[in-house]
C-alpha positions in Angstrom: -34.3 -10.8 28.9 -37.5 -12.8 29.1 -36.8 -16.2 30.5 -38.8 -19.2 31.7 -41.9 -18.3 29.7 -44.0 -20.1 27.1 -44.0 -18.4 23.7 -46.2 -19.3 20.7 -45.0 -18.1 17.3 -47.3 -17.8 14.3 -46.5 -16.4 10.9 -46.6 -16.8 7.2 -43.7 -19.2 6.7 -43.8 -22.8 7.7 -40.9 -24.4 9.6 -40.3 -26.8 6.6 -39.9 -23.8 4.2 -37.0 -24.4 1.8 -35.4 -20.9 2.2 -34.1 -19.1 5.2 -36.5 -17.4 7.6 -36.1 -14.5 10.0 -39.0 -15.9 12.1 -37.3 -19.4 12.5 -34.1 -17.7 13.6 -36.1 -15.6 16.2 -37.9 -18.7 17.4 -34.6 -20.6 17.9 -33.3 -17.6 19.9 -36.5 -17.5 22.0 -36.0 -21.2 22.8 -32.7 -20.7 24.4 -34.4 -19.4 27.5 -38.1 -20.2 27.0 -40.4 -23.0 25.8 -41.5 -22.2 22.2 -44.2 -23.6 20.0 -43.7 -22.6 16.3 -47.0 -22.9 14.4 -47.0 -23.5 10.7 -49.6 -21.6 8.6 -52.7 -23.8 8.1 -53.1 -25.6 4.7 -55.7 -23.8 2.6 -57.9 -25.6 0.2 -56.6 -23.9 -2.9 -53.0 -24.9 -2.1 -54.2 -28.5 -1.4 -55.7 -28.8 -4.8 -52.9 -27.0 -6.6 -49.9 -28.7 -4.9 -51.4 -32.0 -3.8 -48.4 -33.8 -5.5 -45.9 -32.1 -3.2 -44.6 -34.0 -0.2 -45.1 -30.9 2.0 -48.8 -31.0 1.2 -49.0 -34.8 1.5 -47.5 -34.6 5.0 -50.2 -32.2 6.0 -52.9 -34.5 4.6 -51.5 -37.4 6.5 -51.7 -35.3 9.7 -55.2 -34.3 8.8 -56.2 -37.9 8.5 -54.5 -38.8 11.8 -51.8 -40.9 10.2 -49.0 -38.7 11.6 -48.7 -36.5 14.7 -48.9 -32.8 13.9 -46.9 -31.8 17.0 -43.2 -32.4 16.4 -40.3 -31.7 18.8 -37.5 -29.9 16.9 -35.1 -29.3 19.7 -34.9 -28.7 23.4 -37.7 -26.3 24.3 -38.8 -26.0 20.7 -41.8 -27.7 19.0 -43.4 -27.3 15.6 -47.1 -27.6 15.0 -48.7 -28.6 11.7 -52.4 -27.5 12.1 -54.8 -30.3 11.5 -57.6 -28.3 10.1 -57.7 -26.8 6.6 -58.8 -23.2 6.1 -60.9 -21.9 3.3 -59.2 -19.9 0.4 -61.1 -16.6 0.7 -58.8 -14.0 -0.7 -60.7 -13.7 -3.9 -64.0 -12.7 -2.2 -64.8 -9.1 -3.1 -67.6 -8.5 -0.5 -66.0 -7.3 2.7 -68.9 -8.4 5.0 -68.7 -12.0 3.7 -64.9 -12.0 3.9 -65.0 -10.9 7.5 -67.3 -13.8 8.5 -65.2 -16.4 6.7 -61.9 -15.0 7.9 -63.1 -15.3 11.5 -64.2 -18.9 10.9 -60.7 -19.6 9.6 -59.1 -18.0 12.6 -61.3 -20.1 14.9 -60.2 -23.4 13.3 -56.6 -22.2 13.5 -56.9 -21.2 17.1 -58.5 -24.5 18.0 -55.4 -26.4 16.8 -53.1 -24.1 18.6 -55.1 -24.4 21.9 -55.0 -28.2 21.6 -51.2 -28.2 21.1 -50.7 -25.7 23.9 -52.7 -27.8 26.3 -50.7 -30.9 25.3 -47.5 -29.1 26.1 -48.8 -27.5 29.2 -48.4 -24.0 27.9 -49.9 -21.3 30.2 -49.8 -17.5 30.3 -48.0 -17.6 27.0 -46.7 -14.7 24.8 -48.0 -14.7 21.3 -45.5 -13.5 18.6 -47.1 -13.0 15.2 -44.8 -12.7 12.2 -47.0 -10.8 9.7 -50.0 -13.2 9.7 -52.4 -10.3 9.4 -55.6 -12.1 8.4 -55.7 -14.9 10.9 -53.9 -12.7 13.4 -56.8 -10.3 13.5 -58.7 -12.6 15.9 -56.0 -14.5 17.7 -55.8 -12.2 20.7 -59.4 -12.8 21.7 -59.4 -16.5 20.7 -56.1 -17.5 22.4 -56.0 -14.8 25.2 -52.2 -14.6 25.4 -50.6 -12.7 28.3 -48.9 -10.5 25.7 -49.4 -10.2 21.9 -46.7 -8.9 19.6 -47.2 -8.2 15.9 -44.0 -8.2 13.8 -43.9 -6.2 10.5 -40.8 -6.8 8.4 -42.1 -6.5 4.8 -44.4 -4.1 3.0 -46.8 -6.9 2.3 -49.9 -4.7 1.8 -48.3 -3.5 -1.4 -48.0 -7.1 -2.7 -51.1 -8.0 -4.8 -52.1 -11.0 -2.8 -52.0 -9.2 0.5 -53.1 -5.8 -0.8 -56.7 -6.7 -1.6 -57.8 -7.2 2.0 -54.5 -6.4 3.8 -54.6 -2.6 3.4 -57.8 -2.7 5.5 -57.0 -5.6 7.9 -53.3 -5.1 8.8 -53.9 -1.8 10.6 -56.6 -3.4 12.6 -54.3 -6.3 13.6 -51.5 -3.8 14.5 -54.0 -1.8 16.6 -55.1 -5.0 18.5 -51.6 -6.0 19.4 -50.0 -5.0 22.7 -46.9 -4.0 20.7 -46.0 -3.6 17.0 -42.4 -4.6 16.3 -40.6 -3.7 13.1 -37.2 -4.2 11.6 -36.9 -0.7 10.0 -37.8 2.8 10.9 -40.0 3.0 7.8 -42.3 0.3 9.2 -42.2 1.8 12.7 -43.5 5.1 11.2 -46.3 3.2 9.5 -47.3 1.5 12.8 -46.8 4.3 15.2 -50.0 6.3 14.4 -52.0 3.1 14.9 -50.3 1.6 18.0 -48.5 3.8 20.5 -46.3 0.9 21.4 -44.6 0.6 18.0 -40.8 -0.1 18.2 -38.1 -0.7 15.7 -36.1 -3.8 17.0 -33.6 -4.1 14.2 -32.7 -7.3 12.5 -30.6 -10.3 13.3 -28.1 -11.6 10.9 -25.6 -14.4 11.0 -22.5 -12.9 9.5 -20.1 -15.5 10.8 -19.5 -16.7 7.2 -18.3 -13.2 6.3 -16.0 -12.7 9.3 -12.7 -11.7 7.9 -11.1 -10.1 10.9 -8.0 -12.3 10.6 -7.8 -11.8 6.8 -8.2 -15.6 6.1 -10.8 -15.3 3.5 -9.3 -15.7 0.0 -10.2 -13.7 -3.0 -12.0 -15.8 -5.8 -9.7 -16.8 -8.6 -11.8 -14.9 -11.2 -10.5 -11.6 -9.9 -6.9 -12.3 -11.1 -7.9 -11.2 -14.6 -10.2 -8.3 -13.6 -8.6 -4.8 -13.4 -8.8 -2.8 -10.2 -10.6 -0.9 -8.7 -13.6 -3.3 -8.6 -17.1 -2.0 -7.8 -19.1 -5.1 -6.9 -22.5 -6.5 -6.1 -23.5 -10.0 -4.8 -27.1 -11.2 -5.0 -30.0 -11.8 -7.3 -29.8 -9.5 -10.3 -33.4 -8.3 -10.8 -34.8 -5.0 -12.0 -37.5 -5.3 -9.4 -34.9 -4.4 -6.8 -31.9 -3.1 -8.6 -31.5 0.1 -10.6 -30.0 -0.9 -14.0 -29.5 2.8 -14.9 -27.2 3.4 -11.9 -25.0 0.4 -12.7 -24.7 1.3 -16.3 -23.9 4.9 -15.4 -21.1 3.8 -13.1 -19.6 1.6 -15.9 -19.9 4.3 -18.6 -18.6 7.2 -16.5 -15.6 5.3 -15.1 -14.1 3.1 -17.8 -11.1 2.5 -15.6 -13.3 0.9 -13.0 -14.5 -2.7 -13.2 -18.1 -3.5 -12.3 -18.5 -7.1 -11.1 -21.9 -8.6 -10.7 -22.3 -12.0 -8.9 -25.6 -13.8 -9.0 -28.4 -15.1 -11.2 -30.0 -12.7 -13.7 -33.6 -12.0 -14.5 -34.7 -11.3 -18.1 -34.2 -7.5 -17.8 -30.6 -8.0 -16.7 -29.9 -10.7 -19.4 -31.2 -8.3 -22.1 -29.6 -5.2 -20.7 -26.8 -3.1 -22.3 -24.6 -4.0 -19.4 -23.6 -7.1 -21.4 -22.2 -4.8 -24.1 -19.8 -2.9 -21.8 -16.2 -4.2 -21.7 -15.7 -3.2 -18.0 -18.8 -5.0 -16.7 -18.2 -8.6 -15.6 -21.1 -11.1 -14.9 -19.7 -14.0 -12.9 -22.9 -16.0 -12.6 -24.5 -17.8 -9.7 -22.3 -19.0 -6.8 -22.9 -21.3 -3.9 -23.7 -19.3 -0.7 -20.5 -20.6 0.9 -18.4 -19.0 -1.8 -19.9 -15.5 -1.6 -17.3 -14.2 0.9 -14.6 -15.0 -1.6 -16.3 -12.7 -4.1 -17.0 -9.9 -1.7 -13.3 -10.1 -0.7 -12.4 -9.0 -4.2 -14.5 -5.9 -4.2 -12.9 -2.5 -3.5 -16.3 -1.0 -3.1 -19.5 -3.1 -2.5 -22.7 -1.6 -3.7 -26.5 -2.2 -3.3 -28.0 0.1 -6.0 -31.7 -0.4 -5.0 -34.5 1.0 -7.1 -36.9 2.6 -4.6 -40.3 1.0 -4.8 -42.8 -0.7 -2.5 -40.6 -3.9 -2.4 -37.5 -2.1 -1.2 -38.3 1.1 0.5 -38.7 -0.4 4.0 -36.8 -3.6 3.8 -33.8 -4.3 6.1 -30.9 -4.9 3.8 -29.1 -8.0 5.2 -26.7 -7.8 2.3 -25.3 -4.6 3.8 -24.4 -6.4 7.0 -22.5 -9.0 5.0 -20.5 -6.4 3.1 -19.7 -4.5 6.4 -18.7 -7.7 8.2 -15.9 -8.0 5.7 -14.9 -4.4 6.3 -15.8 -3.3 2.8 -16.5 0.3 1.9 -20.2 0.1 1.1 -22.4 2.3 -1.1 -26.2 2.0 -1.2 -29.3 3.9 -2.2 -30.7 6.2 0.5 -34.0 5.0 2.0 -35.6 5.3 5.4 -34.5 1.8 6.3 -30.9 2.6 5.5 -30.7 5.6 7.9 -29.5 3.3 10.7 -26.5 2.5 8.6 -25.6 6.1 7.8 -22.5 6.2 10.0 -21.0 3.2 8.2 -22.4 3.3 4.6 -22.2 5.9 1.9 -25.8 6.7 0.9 -26.7 8.1 -2.5 -29.9 9.4 -4.0 -29.0 9.6 -7.7 -26.8 7.9 -10.2 -24.4 10.9 -10.0 -24.1 10.3 -6.3 -22.9 6.8 -6.9 -19.8 8.1 -8.8 -19.0 10.8 -6.2 -19.4 8.5 -3.2 -17.6 5.6 -4.8 -14.6 7.9 -5.4 -14.8 9.1 -1.8 -15.1 5.5 -0.5 -12.0 4.4 -2.5 -10.0 7.4 -1.2 -11.0 7.2 2.5 -10.7 3.4 3.0 -8.4 2.4 5.8 -7.9 -0.5 8.2 -9.4 1.5 11.0 -12.6 2.1 9.0 -12.8 -1.5 8.0 -12.6 -2.5 11.7 -15.4 -0.2 12.7 -17.6 -1.6 9.9 -16.9 -5.1 11.0 -17.8 -4.4 14.7 -21.0 -2.7 13.6 -22.1 -5.6 11.5 -21.3 -8.1 14.2 -23.6 -6.3 16.6 -26.6 -7.3 14.5 -26.9 -10.8 16.0 -30.1 -12.7 16.6 -29.3 -12.5 20.3 -29.4 -8.7 20.2 -32.4 -8.7 18.0 -34.4 -10.9 20.4 -33.2 -8.8 23.4 -34.7 -5.8 21.7 -38.0 -7.8 21.1 -38.1 -8.7 24.8 -37.5 -5.2 25.9 -40.2 -3.9 23.6 -42.8 -6.4 24.8 -42.0 -5.6 28.5 -42.1 -1.9 27.9 -45.5 -2.2 26.1 -47.1 -4.4 28.8 -45.4 -3.1 32.0 -48.8 -1.7 33.3 -50.5 -5.1 33.1 -47.7 -7.6 33.6 -45.2 -7.8 36.4 -42.1 -9.0 34.7 -39.3 -10.8 36.6 
């Protein structure tokens, strides 16, 4: 554990983001034993022009004009900073030498706001935790002079068009400058290790309390009464960017006596797919998050048939933890990130594997295996994730910091 310290968290997601955020969960866990300043990304001029009508932008403009305080107390030991200064929108700049100058200027503005808030809170000898802010993060170590600097990689951002242009060059530099590079999968650890010798996979936190079915109290959704067993099911966004349509169709065609149940909104590829013409495929539509356990409860085998691409190859699959938390036999595509689940999940590399492994999963399922799956999923708490982060920071800096 690291306790009684000051921690500054920067990243690419603001505290007032409308979706869930790994970084916010980590910050809350930090704040249980330390003082934490969570810094929102600064407002850039392009976003200000494009989204000026939005309340989130209006709030930042009021803070910029001094009409509101940009330092907000969220909870005990936890504050949120809205940076006062804008940064320039420079991602479009093709000339590297010009981009470098402007990126450093942006970082100086950002660092000045952080320094001001840190001084107001009396933060000293702080730890800097950077969640994937590779561009501004390139200069924060020398500008803020933290006692320890951790860079956290949890997505393959440099393969996303916006980040790729300058990120393929800059992120390795940011990783190298950090005292430690932390990742949530072995795939990302292997990317960082040649650049930074203190690269560690720290896993992933996940709140699976909603999916806790140890006492069998979760009820199966009513729709399953009219769907023949066995049911092979998936819950989540149905998009061809992440899911292999061919695998799903192969399962349905090869095993007409199985029902394939898909729960979630569809992209255009799924809406127009042949799956809608198959009598043993059931689309149940979007459901409220609170209802999802009731649908997973109805599955005999839960699947995550990922297509392997730059979006999926290294991502930690939180969905798998949710399936396992309910004790379900779970089948997924084999990737580097999935290796840590190999003792509890059936991993396939082809559409043919999905048939063979699904048959095996149905045959082998038992109360004992269900219990083992539940215990494994429940070990992936935010508390354990942050303990791994603490241990990695201490290991990387043990020669220069005397930890309590």
